Structure formats: structure tokens, C-alpha cells
N, C-alpha and C positions, 0 to 999 in steps of 0.2 A: 453472331452466335444467338441462337434462338433462346427464348425463355427457359425452357425445357432442359437444354444442354447447359444454360447458364446454373440452372437450380442444381443439376448434376454435379456439374464442377465445385460448386458451393459446398455440396454435401460432401464430396469426396477430399476437399482441403479440410474442411471442419473434421473430419472423422481422422486424417492424418495429423491436424493439429493438436488433437486430444490425445493422439499417440504420444506425440513428443512432450507434450505436457504430463504425462502419465509417467513416462519416463524420468523427466525432471522431478516429480514429487516422489518417486520411489526412490531415486536417489538421497533426496533430503529424508527421507523417512528413517532409512537405515544409517543415517550420520554421515554419508559421503561427503556432505559439503565442509566437514571440518577438516578432512586431509585434501579434498580436490576443489579448485575455483570453478563452480558451476554458474552458469548463465542467470542472473538474477535481476528482477526488475525491483529497485528499492525507492519507496516512496518516502521522501524527507522535506521538512520545511519547519519555519519558524512555528511557534504554538500561535493557534488562531490564526493559521495562514488559510484555514479552508479544508486542509489536507483530509479530515474525517468524513465531512461532505463529499469529498470527491470520491472516497474510496466508497462510501455507499452508493454513490450514484454507479459506481462501476461494477460493484458486485451485487446491487439491488438489494440488501440486507443492511439493517440498522445495526451500527456497531456501537461499543461503550462508549458513553459520554458522560461526563462529570463536570463540575464546576471547576475552573481552573485546567491542570492538567488532565485530559481524556484519556491518552494512551501511557499506562505506567508499566508496559513490557512490551517485547517485540511481538508482533502478530504476523502471521503468515496466510495468506488468502490463496487457496489451490481453487482455481475456478474450471470446471470442464464440461464441456457442451455433451450431452447424453440423451439418446432418445428414450428417456424414462421420468419419472414421477421426480420432481425436485427433492433433493435431500441434503443434510449438511451433518457431518460426523466434527464434532470438536474433539482436538488432541491437546494433550500437554508435552512439549518436548523440550528435556531438561538437558542443557548445555554446558551450565554452571552449576557449582554447589553453591549452598548459602553464604558461604564467604565469599564467592565473586570467583573462584578458582574454576578454569577450564577443566570438565570431564574429559577424561581420555577417550570415552566413546558416550555419544548424547544417548538419551534415553528419550523413547515417544511412546506415550500411553494415550489411550483412549478417555477422555472425560464425559462419561455420561453415554446415554443411547443415541441412536441415529435421529436426528430432528426431521420432521416433515414438512414444518412451515417457517417460512422465513420469519415469522413472527416472534419465534422462539428462541431465536439467535442471540439478540442483544442480550438478554437475560443470563443465557448460558454462558455465553463470551465474559460477561463481567463474572459470572460466579467462577470460570477458568482463570480470568485473570488475578482473582482472590486468592484462588489455591497456589500460584505461584508465587504471591507476594506473601506465602504463609508456608515456607518450606518445611518449617519444622512440623507442621500437621500432616495428617494423612489427606491427600486432595480428596478423598470421597465425601469428608465432613462438608465440602462446599457444594455438593450437587444439588441441595435443596435450600441455601445460604437465602434467607431474607434479608434485603436492603431495606433500611429506612425510608429512602426514598428514591426514586426514579434517577435523581441528578447527584445523589449522594452513595459515595462507593466505601463507607466506612473505613477511609483511610485511616484514620486515628486508631482502629483497631489492627491493623497489619504489621506483621513484622518487619518488612521491608516497605521503602518508599517508591522505589523502581527494581527491576530485575531484568538482567538481559536473556533470560530463557523466555520461550516462546510459545505463546497460543496459537495453535494451528486450525483453522476453518476449511475443511475441505468439501466444496460445494459443487454438486451434480444436478444436472436435470436440461430441459430445452431451453433455449435463448440466454443460455448462461455464456460469457465469453470463455474462450479457451486461454488463460492466463494463469499465472503463478506470480505472486508478488509479496514482498516484505515490506510491513508499516512500521516505521520507527517511531517512539516518542517525540514529541514537537520540540524543536530546540527552544532554551529559554533563555533570557537574560538576565532577570529579575526574580529574586524570591520573597514571599511576604515575612518568612522566618528565617532568621541568621543560620540557624543549623540545618537549613533546608539548601545553603548555597554552593554545599559539595554537588549537588545533584545537577548543577549548571554544566560543571566539566564533565560529570560522568555521563551524562546524555550526549554531549559534543563528541567525546571518545567514543561513543559508540557507533554515533552517525559516520565518524570518521573510517570506523574499521569496518563497517560495510560498504561504503562507496569507493575506498582505495583499492579495494579488488577489480582487477583488469576484467574480470567478466560482469560485472556490476554495471547495469543501464540505470541511470542516476535521475530519477524524476524529481526535478526540484521544484517544489509547491510554494509558488512567489505570488504573495496578495498585492492586488493593484491599491489598496488602502494605504500603503507605505511606499516611499523610495525604494526602489530597486538595492541601490547599494546600502543600504540600513539594513538587510536582511543577511543574517548569517549564513543561510544555506547556500546563498551566491556565492560567497566568500569560500565555503567549506568545498564547495561544487568544483572551484578553479583549481584549489589545491590539489585534489585528488583527480581533476581530469583537466590540466592547463590547456589542452587544446580543443578541448569541449567537443571531443569526438563522440562520448557515450552518454553526455547529460541532454536531457529534454525538459525544456522548461514549463511549467502550467502555470498560467497565468490566473487566478481567482480574485472573486468580487469586482468585477468589470462595474457594477453598477455604483460602486464607492468612488469612482475616479472623478474629481472635479473637473467641471467643464473646460477649463483652459489647458488642461494637461494632458488631455487624451493622444495628443501627437507623439509624446512621450513614448508612449505604450505601444502605440502603432509601429513606431521605428523599431522595436523591440521585436514586434510580432512579425515585420515583414525582414528580420535579420539586419537591420542597418545598424543596428547596437545591439552591445551584450552577444555577439554572435554565437551560435551552437550549431553544430552540424546537423543534429538531429532536430533543430528549430524549437519553437514555441507554438503551444495550443493555448487557448482561452476557453474559460467555461463560466458560467453562471449556474452556482447552486442555491438551495433555498437559504433565505434568511433565518434569523433567531424567531422572527413573529411566525414565518410561515411552518418552521420545525414544531415551534411549541402547538401551532393549531394542526399537526399531524398531516401535513402535505404529503400526499402519495409519491411514490417515485415517477409514476406515468405523469403526474400533474406536474411534478417539478421539470421533467426535460420538456414539457408542453410550453411551461413556464420560460424555460431557457430559450427554445426555440422562437417565441415570440418576442422575448428580450432583443435578441439579434437581430430581428426582422423589422423592428420598430425602432429602437434606439439608436440616437445618432452618437458616434459614426459608425457602428457596426452594420447598420442598414446600408450604407453605401460601398461596402467592401465588395469588391470583385474576388478578393481572396477570401474563398470559403471552406477551403479544405481543413484549417486548422482551429474551427470555430464548433466547439459542442463536446459534450461528453461523448456520444456516440462515436465521433470521429476519432476522438483520442484512444477510447476502448480498441478500436480498430486497429490502430497504429501500434499501442503497446502490445496486442497479441502477436500483429505480424513481427516486430522486433525482437520478441522473446523466442518466436519459433525458427526465424533465420539463425539467432545466436544458438540456438540447442543445435539444429541442423549443422551448422558449421563447426560447432566446436565436438560434437559426438565423438570422433575418432581421437581426438586429444584427451577427451574426458576417459574412453575406453584404455587409452595407453596409461594414463596418470594412476588410473583406479589400479590397474593390472601392476603396475610398480609400487604402488602403496600395498598391494595385496603381498608381492613377493618379499618386501621388507618385512613386514609383521610375521609371514609364515619363515622367512629365512633365519 
């Protein structure tokens, strides 16, 4: 295949891929997922496993961060590759009332104007999250909310500590991967305050609710800083997907592995331990110091590339496919698009049946 024909094929694939992602996004927007099991890429993991950094690397936008728990609601990222200027529309999707009961029909509404710069996303996403955490107030009151500091989300002033409702980020533009994914709050095992212990179970049940669905592709974020058997997401993923057919493991923080323990993680990466049909990927994202120094996404990817080229044992690996954010990004897009294409007839049939029930 010539370079020209290869480029044409890639362009055609990207166009078809964006069409599939648009179909999925449209179904979610009208609340079809509450009645029909839609293909879903679900990111989950223990708190501080590096999930936020991973999602930022995939989407190329900075997401809300705060001391302690970063994500206090469900976030949905709709990423669509289009030959147009970059843009992001943030929306709020209400699936539950303020007492936690599921609504009969989800409501999705735009939160603010169309954003034209990636630099605007983090603050507006934090404001959107705060709006969801204060359901008794009008969300418009949070469009221009001023936080005390960058890392302080004013949690003490919120009506709720967590919510099952969703902040949606629809990002379009060139070099945007065709992908739609769900980001869940990090699983926690301990809380500083006794009254917050109830959130340990709340978050775990939320994770279980999303990953138990047969159409969910579970992206288990696993930090190399802790033994794999100690990480709750590994247990929860096995319970939801005993055969490991729809779980993909992402190993983070490989720079924290103690020298004598590399072989343990290499066996996992090679599929010799904790086997998963979709396998494992390993990524290296910025450290806290690098984030504080405002490393760019381009610099972060270059740093990742250099790490795997220079550091032992990664530099000696013949196995290059499951290494790095870019390769993971392509894999996730491929898995989701295959799932949408495979399940479209079934989705159409189920949607028609639900519609007949509602009308009958």
C-alpha cells in the first residue's frame, strides 16, 4: 500500500469511526443508556492510581484536581475527530434526584458556552462538578464561580460530597481520538473523617453498577506502586468479569517499581499472571513535581517515550505494542468502535422494544 492510499484509508476509517461515536453519543444524550445496554469504556481504579493523569493524556485536556479525592461525580468524555477548529461543550446530565433516586428520564442540558481553548476546560469542568454537587441551586449560579485556590474545590460549601450525576465533555477537532468514555470516582478504603466512611461503599457500589453491564469495557487502572492483589479494582473487575473477556488493565507509575520487583510486573504485562483477554498496557505519566511545573502534554509524551527507551527493563523489551499512551489510545478507540458496530442491530432492536412498551 502506498503512503497516499494508506492516508486515504486512515481518513476513511476516521470518518466512519466518528460516525459510530456520534451514534453512541446521541443515544446517551437522549438517555437511551438507562433503558438499553450501550457499549461503554469505563475507567476505574483506586484513588491515586494515576487515573486522572491517564485521562488527561488521552483527551489532551486538564481535568479537575483537588487534594484528596479528585473526581466527585461521574465524568463522560466524548472525543470526536473532525476537520474543524478545536471546541468543547460541557453539559450536565441529571440521572438521579438529590435524594439519590433514579429519574424516569435523564435530563441533559448545556453548561455554559462552547469553549474554544483546552485551557478553559479544567475550570469550567470544576464549576460543572460543583453545580451537580449543589442540586438545590440553579446551575447557572456556578458558571462564573470563583474557587479560593486551584486545588481547593470548596468542598465544605457543597450540599453533597459525591453524586452519581454526570458532567459531560464533548470535545471535537483535529487530532482528537474517536473515543467515548466514562470516568468514575477513585475507589477509597480510608477516610479522614468518620462521617465520610459511607462514601467508601457509595463509590464501590457506583463502580460495580457501571462495570457489571455486559457491554462495559472495563479499563482497570492499576498502579505499580502497590502490589496488584492489594488493589480493590482488581477484585471488583474479576467479580464483574470472571473470565476477563472485557477487562483491559493499564499499569501506571512504572517509575516507582522497586528494582528487584520488575519481573512481577513484566509477567503481568506478558500475560503470564493475572491474565486478561484484552491484555495490559503500561504508561508513564507526569509526576506531581512535573504537574506543578506545568509540563505540557507534548513534553509529557516525549518524557514517556524517553523513559521506556532508556530505563531498565523497558528498554530491553521486544514487546513494544502495549507500551505508551498513544498505543493505548488507538486500542481503546478500536475496541469501542468494534463493540458499537457489533451491537448496533441489537441496540436498535432493544430500543424499538422499549419504545413499543412506552407507547403501548
